[in-house]
Every structure is written in structure tokens, then in C-alpha cells.
C-alpha positions as a printed NumPy array, in Angstrom:
array([[-17.8  ,   7.215,  -0.535],
       [-13.99 ,   9.244,  -0.62 ],
       [-14.695,  12.68 ,   1.064],
       [-15.921,  10.203,   4.168],
       [-12.464,   8.103,   2.929],
       [-10.085,  11.259,   2.596],
       [-11.926,  12.569,   6.302],
       [-11.327,   9.459,   8.268],
       [ -7.611,   9.276,   6.813],
       [ -7.236,  13.082,   8.191],
       [ -8.871,  13.066,  11.368],
       [-10.035,   9.307,  12.538],
       [ -9.502,   6.302,  12.096],
       [ -8.003,   4.541,   8.901],
       [ -7.17 ,   1.271,   8.276],
       [ -6.889,  -0.739,   5.352],
       [ -6.822,  -4.707,   3.97 ],
       [ -4.282,  -5.082,   0.997],
       [ -5.931,  -8.359,  -0.939],
       [ -3.751,  -9.231,  -4.341],
       [ -5.119, -10.733,  -6.962],
       [ -4.259, -14.71 ,  -7.868],
       [ -2.228, -16.387, -11.228],
       [ -6.359, -16.837, -12.07 ],
       [ -8.943, -15.167, -14.112],
       [-10.774, -15.171, -11.294],
       [-10.789, -12.808,  -8.56 ],
       [-14.655, -13.998,  -6.701],
       [-12.785, -16.373,  -4.83 ],
       [-10.759, -14.13 ,  -2.771],
       [-14.316, -11.945,  -2.088],
       [-15.936, -14.362,  -0.68 ],
       [-13.479, -15.124,   1.646],
       [-13.104, -11.944,   2.727],
       [-16.976, -12.411,   2.821],
       [-16.628, -15.062,   4.766],
       [-14.444, -13.765,   7.517],
       [-16.563,  -9.993,   7.703],
       [-12.803,  -8.527,   7.354],
       [-14.864,  -5.602,   5.841],
       [-16.733,  -4.707,   9.293],
       [-12.932,  -3.775,  10.259],
       [-11.85 ,  -2.008,   7.697],
       [-12.119,   1.56 ,   6.05 ],
       [-10.803,   0.722,   2.826],
       [ -9.287,  -2.358,   0.656],
       [ -6.137,  -2.431,  -1.548],
       [ -5.477,  -4.202,  -4.511],
       [ -1.636,  -5.653,  -5.366],
       [ -0.381,  -4.876,  -9.269],
       [  1.817,  -7.82 , -10.109],
       [  4.221,  -8.102,  -7.278],
       [  7.435,  -8.264,  -7.758],
       [  6.22 ,  -8.517, -11.957],
       [  4.915, -12.004, -11.789],
       [  1.67 , -12.309, -13.611],
       [ -1.668, -12.21 , -11.121],
       [ -5.05 , -10.634, -12.522],
       [ -5.177,  -6.958, -13.177],
       [ -6.182,  -4.719, -10.144],
       [ -7.92 ,  -2.351, -11.653],
       [-10.774,  -4.667, -11.819],
       [ -9.876,  -6.403,  -9.119],
       [-11.097,  -3.473,  -7.04 ],
       [-14.173,  -2.955,  -8.978],
       [-15.052,  -6.175,  -8.155],
       [-14.105,  -5.107,  -4.146],
       [-15.377,  -1.767,  -4.04 ],
       [-19.138,  -3.423,  -5.722],
       [-18.823,  -5.818,  -3.102],
       [-18.123,  -4.69 ,  -0.45 ],
       [-18.951,  -0.34 ,  -0.68 ],
       [-15.836,   0.802,   0.579],
       [-13.456,   2.426,  -1.377],
       [-10.285,   0.545,  -2.923],
       [ -6.909,   2.119,  -3.742],
       [ -5.385,   0.238,  -6.887],
       [ -2.377,  -0.063,  -7.624],
       [ -0.657,   0.889, -10.886],
       [  2.566,   0.423, -11.67 ],
       [  5.268,   2.775, -14.271],
       [  6.986,  -0.599, -15.451],
       [  4.52 ,  -1.928, -16.855],
       [  2.436,   0.821, -18.813],
       [  3.761,   4.025, -20.701],
       [  2.172,   7.186, -20.479],
       [ -0.323,   6.691, -23.439],
       [ -2.374,   3.462, -21.108],
       [ -1.05 ,   4.786, -17.844],
       [ -3.744,   7.389, -18.961],
       [ -5.91 ,   5.111, -20.832],
       [ -6.486,   2.767, -17.67 ],
       [ -6.857,   6.284, -15.765],
       [-10.075,   7.572, -17.818],
       [-11.376,   3.634, -17.813],
       [-11.377,   2.981, -14.742],
       [-11.958,   6.371, -13.613],
       [-15.966,   5.881, -15.517],
       [-16.792,   2.79 , -13.065],
       [-15.524,   5.324,  -9.717],
       [-12.342,   3.435,  -9.184],
       [-10.183,   7.04 ,  -8.201],
       [ -7.625,   6.186,  -5.378],
       [ -4.807,   4.866,  -7.024],
       [ -1.686,   4.132,  -5.653],
       [  1.358,   5.363,  -7.218],
       [  4.37 ,   2.582,  -8.137],
       [  7.354,   2.336, -10.146],
       [  7.31 ,  -0.607,  -9.406],
       [  9.674,  -4.294,  -9.305],
       [ 12.472,  -4.578, -11.444],
       [ 10.963,  -6.676, -14.381],
       [ 14.553,  -8.922, -14.421],
       [ 12.88 , -11.275, -11.718],
       [  9.49 , -11.945, -13.765],
       [  7.375, -14.897, -13.839],
       [  7.096, -14.673, -17.733],
       [ 10.594, -14.975, -20.071],
       [ 12.215, -12.067, -21.289],
       [ 10.205,  -9.254, -20.043],
       [ 11.258,  -6.156, -20.119],
       [  9.998,  -3.208, -17.735],
       [  8.814,  -0.008, -19.6  ],
       [  9.55 ,   2.576, -16.934],
       [  9.425,   6.195, -18.979],
       [  9.429,   7.332, -15.023],
       [  9.324,   6.397, -11.358],
       [  5.684,   6.716,  -9.892],
       [  6.29 ,  10.751,  -9.635],
       [  5.322,  10.605, -13.121],
       [  1.895,   8.936, -12.269],
       [  1.363,  10.943,  -9.321],
       [  1.296,  14.022, -12.614],
       [ -0.449,  12.482, -14.819],
       [ -2.956,  12.541, -12.401],
       [ -2.529,  16.069, -11.081],
       [ -2.771,  16.769, -15.017],
       [ -6.282,  14.991, -14.597],
       [ -7.903,  16.901, -11.738],
       [ -7.489,  19.672, -13.576],
       [ -9.351,  18.289, -16.819],
       [ -6.121,  18.408, -19.247],
       [ -4.287,  15.118, -20.065],
       [ -0.257,  13.912, -19.875],
       [ -0.064,  16.42 , -22.945],
       [ -1.925,  19.36 , -21.665],
       [ -5.105,  18.728, -23.891],
       [ -8.139,  19.633, -22.227],
       [-10.674,  16.173, -22.153],
       [-13.457,  15.679, -23.554],
       [-15.239,  15.351, -20.339],
       [-13.316,  16.35 , -16.492],
       [-12.688,  13.343, -15.117],
       [-13.755,  12.595, -11.663],
       [-11.582,  13.888,  -8.777],
       [ -8.543,  11.016,  -8.26 ],
       [ -7.001,  10.673,  -5.169],
       [ -3.231,   9.627,  -4.936],
       [ -1.287,   7.591,  -3.231],
       [  2.543,   5.912,  -2.711],
       [  4.986,   4.047,  -0.88 ],
       [  8.282,   4.896,   0.81 ],
       [ 10.353,   2.53 ,   2.99 ],
       [  9.988,   2.358,   6.247],
       [ 13.419,   2.343,   7.756],
       [ 17.081,   3.715,   6.605],
       [ 20.634,   3.888,   7.894],
       [ 20.008,   7.499,   6.73 ],
       [ 16.287,   8.951,   7.928],
       [ 16.514,  12.294,   6.123],
       [ 16.581,  10.156,   2.949],
       [ 13.272,   9.282,   3.915],
       [ 12.358,  12.507,   4.351],
       [ 13.281,  13.404,   0.678],
       [ 11.282,  10.766,  -0.468],
       [  8.269,  12.186,   1.684],
       [  8.945,  15.103,   0.217],
       [  9.006,  14.481,  -3.343],
       [  5.535,  12.234,  -2.674],
       [  3.534,  14.813,  -1.693],
       [  5.014,  17.596,  -3.74 ],
       [  4.007,  16.206,  -6.829],
       [  0.661,  15.676,  -4.899],
       [  0.022,  12.324,  -2.893],
       [ -2.364,  12.632,  -0.062],
       [ -1.078,   9.488,   2.187],
       [  1.954,   8.134,   2.05 ],
       [  2.02 ,   4.39 ,   2.859],
       [  5.319,   3.104,   3.884],
       [  6.395,  -0.494,   4.03 ],
       [  6.051,  -2.589,   6.927],
       [  7.173,  -1.422,  10.42 ],
       [  8.093,  -3.921,  13.266],
       [  8.587,  -1.168,  15.911],
       [  6.867,   1.253,  17.986],
       [ 10.127,   4.02 ,  17.786],
       [ 10.908,   2.6  ,  14.36 ],
       [  7.274,   4.705,  14.   ],
       [  7.974,   8.105,  15.804],
       [ 10.815,   8.508,  13.658],
       [  8.483,   8.007,  11.097],
       [  5.975,  10.134,  12.177],
       [  8.059,  12.665,  12.687],
       [  9.701,  12.42 ,   9.204],
       [  6.616,  13.411,   7.717],
       [  5.666,  16.255,   9.965],
       [  8.807,  17.678,   8.712],
       [  8.091,  17.287,   5.101],
       [  4.836,  18.275,   5.068],
       [  6.447,  21.625,   6.61 ],
       [  9.417,  21.995,   4.09 ],
       [  5.65 ,  21.603,   0.919],
       [  3.144,  23.978,   3.15 ],
       [  4.426,  27.101,   0.87 ],
       [  3.06 ,  24.849,  -2.288],
       [  0.035,  24.597,  -0.158],
       [  0.861,  20.736,  -0.012],
       [  0.806,  17.865,   2.771],
       [ -0.105,  14.197,   3.157],
       [ -0.651,  11.589,   5.904],
       [  1.685,   8.693,   6.508],
       [  0.11 ,   5.43 ,   6.829],
       [  2.033,   3.119,   8.548],
       [  2.354,  -0.674,   6.804],
       [  1.885,  -3.504,   9.216],
       [  2.884,  -7.319,   8.001],
       [  2.283,  -9.652,  10.893],
       [  5.087, -12.677,  11.028],
       [  3.85 , -16.128,  11.803],
       [  7.221, -17.513,  10.866],
       [ 10.576, -17.442,  11.577],
       [ 11.819, -17.942,   8.034],
       [  9.732, -15.311,   7.099],
       [ 11.194, -12.773,  10.272],
       [ 14.988, -14.182,   8.397],
       [ 14.173, -13.324,   4.712],
       [ 12.453, -10.162,   5.455],
       [ 15.3  ,  -8.478,   7.342],
       [ 18.337,  -9.333,   5.193],
       [ 16.836,  -9.228,   1.794],
       [ 13.896,  -6.658,   2.083],
       [ 15.683,  -3.267,   1.578],
       [ 14.084,  -0.651,   3.951],
       [ 12.58 ,  -3.068,   6.393],
       [ 14.144,  -3.663,  10.008],
       [ 12.811,  -6.64 ,  11.92 ],
       [ 14.656,  -5.65 ,  15.056],
       [ 16.624,  -8.848,  16.682],
       [ 14.228,  -9.624,  19.704],
       [ 11.039, -11.082,  17.305],
       [ 14.109, -13.285,  15.047],
       [ 15.395, -14.821,  19.025],
       [ 11.454, -14.794,  19.948],
       [ 10.108, -16.191,  16.66 ],
       [ 13.561, -18.762,  16.563],
       [ 12.913, -19.788,  20.76 ],
       [  9.277, -20.811,  19.488],
       [  9.969, -22.363,  16.422],
       [ 12.535, -24.963,  18.252],
       [  9.282, -25.564,  20.33 ],
       [  6.595, -26.523,  17.057],
       [  4.707, -24.669,  14.786],
       [  2.161, -23.878,  16.206],
       [  3.782, -22.191,  19.376],
       [  5.285, -20.556,  16.536],
       [  2.51 , -18.901,  15.196],
       [  1.418, -18.175,  18.446],
       [  4.042, -16.111,  19.163],
       [  3.981, -14.818,  16.059],
       [  0.732, -13.872,  16.287],
       [  1.195, -12.32 ,  19.891],
       [  4.704,  -9.781,  18.595],
       [  1.624,  -8.54 ,  15.309],
       [ -1.508,  -8.065,  17.369],
       [  0.811,  -6.156,  19.992],
       [  2.468,  -4.295,  17.652],
       [ -0.473,  -3.395,  15.515],
       [ -2.67 ,  -2.465,  18.805],
       [  0.802,  -0.4  ,  19.616],
       [  0.501,   2.006,  16.591],
       [ -3.573,   2.03 ,  16.782],
       [ -3.207,   3.901,  19.995],
       [ -0.463,   6.284,  18.865],
       [ -0.914,   6.593,  14.788],
       [ -4.701,   5.061,  14.265],
       [ -3.779,   5.504,  10.192],
       [ -2.409,   1.802,   9.352],
       [ -2.342,  -0.625,   6.409],
       [ -2.308,  -4.615,   6.754],
       [ -0.436,  -6.813,   4.676],
       [ -0.805, -10.957,   5.251],
       [ -0.46 , -11.794,   1.14 ],
       [ -4.162, -13.206,   1.68 ],
       [ -3.775, -14.864,   4.575],
       [ -7.42 , -13.183,   5.706],
       [ -7.388, -15.659,   8.674],
       [ -4.183, -14.189,  10.299],
       [ -5.89 , -10.525,   9.486],
       [ -9.16 , -11.432,  11.356],
       [ -6.982, -12.588,  14.324],
       [ -5.086,  -9.292,  14.701],
       [ -8.161,  -6.786,  13.659],
       [-10.35 ,  -8.557,  15.82 ]])
């Protein structure tokens, strides 16, 4: 399963679909929704988020196990540095390894100060580079302290993230290089909204790989897409989310459509998003689709 994933990531078309576990002890309704839409037929992998925005959600590793068992497709399980020290990180990885959850997305995590849980404190022993280093240790059969593990873990495949936009592109390249040097085999970008932005990111990835080539390391870039079907979503992303650039042309098109009603707004937003998906797939068919669990939108984009 995992070798096929890496082969598709390096040499073929790779489409992954993000799932966000809910504020609930049940993840099965999410799985049933995916199954009812037959989305597993259109993607190569799924991902699970880990308490995004520091809001309490169902555990990402358990959700990944359920998805992987149901659809027999690899699931990239997110792990956040915010909520775990190095002991907990390693313990979770050991448990996940035996049940074959072996594609891990390393995140530093959103600040605990925005949590919905009162007086929450972040752990943050380090940034996501530490988790990438822990995975490298495990893949060598040792723990982070250098002690041999009783049994060598099955190979773990680490992923990382990077912003999609910066006024100084060299900043993004340096961040990519850091992730690659710490072992990431795939780097997922925040959402992109125009082809030129995607091309720049690919150029930066090539430059980052070149800088890391002497160490025998390289990573594939996976371009993030988050469909926008509402004007307010476009405005929020444009003004409140660093590292994302929503073109004015999208905002103006959605504003005009919004004046004609919600159906026209959805229609215009979906058309913009689907056209972008198709263009990027032609340019670089390695895409991570994020829909905040609006899986009908995912199907409308994918089919």
C-alpha cells in the first residue's frame, strides 16, 4: 500500500482528500458519508487533521486507522507538536506503527491560546522538525534518545507543510529545504488559487531539492486546494490567513455572484475552484484537496 503511494507521488497522479474528525466520540458518520459518495474511487489517499485551530476533536490516529481499514487506502495522519512532548510523540508513533498507520504529517500546530478549552497550555517542545527527526530515528531502529527499540518499527513516511505564498519567495524555499533536510518525503502547501502561484512553488521546490541533493534528500510537492464557494470565505482567507493569496479576480467574481443569490454564488465559486483544480492537475498532478468535510463539493470537483 505505502510503496504504491510513494510511487504515485513520485511518478504518477496523486490526489489526497482531507478529513476533519469532529467534536464527537464517533468518526463513523464521516466514513459513511465518504462511502455514500464513493469518494474513495477518486483519490489515492486520505488525511486526518489533528485538533485544528486548537479545537477539541476526535483523535487523528484513530480516525486514520478507521479510514484505512474501510477503504484500504493509505491515510496521512496529522500529529501536532502543540499537544505532545517527545515521550507522547514517540508513544503514539509506536502504537500507530503496529496497526499500520505509517504516513505521518508533522505539524507545529496552531497556538493553544485560540483553543476552545479554557486555560489550555501548548507543549511545543520544538517545532515540527523534531517530529521529523523522531521518525528518522524510528526508521533507523532507535528512539529519539538513541536507545535501540526492542523491535525495529515498520518504515514511517513523513510529510510536512509549507505556506503557499510569501512576499519573499526565498523564505518559502528555505522552509522547504528545512523540511527536506529533516526527512520529509512530501510537502503539502496551503491552498493555492492561481496557476502562477503554483508554478512559483514548483520552482522553489526544485531549488530546495537541488540544495539538499548533496545529502541524498528530496521531496515531492503536493499543491493544496481549498474550494471557495462563498464570498465571505474568500474574504476571510484573503485577510485573516497568512501564507495564502486569494486573487482579487476571485473576490470580485464571487461578490458579483453574491448579489444575484446564494445559488449563483455557489455556482461561480465551484466553477472557479474546479477550473483551478483541472489546471493544476494538468500542470502538476499531485494535489491535496481540503473541503472542511463538505464532501459533496469534493465530489463535484473530482468527478
